Residue, then its C-alpha position, 0 to 999 in steps of 0.5 A: x376111200x382106198x382102203x374101203x374099196x381094197x376091203x370090198x374087193x376082197x369081200x367080192x373075191x371071197x364071195x366069188x371064190x366061195x360060190x365058184x368052189x361050192x358049184x357043182x364044177x369045181x376050179x380043182x382039178x381032179x385026178x380022174x381023167x388027168x390030161x395027158x399033155x400040157x395043152x390038155x391041162x392048160x385047156x382044162x384049167x382055162x375052161x374052169x378059170x374064164x367063166x369065173x373071171x368074166x363074172x369076177x370083170x363084169x361085176x368089177x366094170x358094174x361096180x365102177x359104174x355105180x361108184x361113178x353115179x354116186x360120186x356124180x349124184x355127190x358132187x352134183x354143184x361142184x362143176x370141176x369134180x362133175x367133170x372129173x367123174x364124166x372124165x372117169x366114165x370115159x376111161x372106164x369104157x376105154x379100160x373096158x373095152x381094151x379088156x374086152x378085146x384082149x379077151x376075145x382075142x386071147x380066145x380067138x388065137x387059144x380056139x385056133x391053137x387047139 
C-alpha cells in the first residue's frame, strides 16, 4: 500500500513539474533582469514556487480525502476500521488547518518584510 502511494505521489509531482515547466512563466529564473540583491532573488523564487506549491498541496489534500472515502466504503461493515477512518478525517483536517495557517502567517511576514 505504501509503495503504491509513494509511486502515485511521484507520478503527481512529475506531472505537476512538467506542467509547470511547460507554462509560459517558468520556475527557472533567467539571466534577463537578474535580481540585484538576495532579497529580490528570494522574492522571485518564492513568487514562482508558491502557486505550484498551493496546487500540489491542494491536490494532495483532495487525494487524502478520496482515499479516506474509499476506506470508509471498503470498511462499511467493520466498526473498528470505520472509526479509524473517521478519526483520520479529523487528523487530515487538523493537518490541513496547520499547513494553511503556516502558509498564511509566512505570507503575512514575507509581505511585511518586503
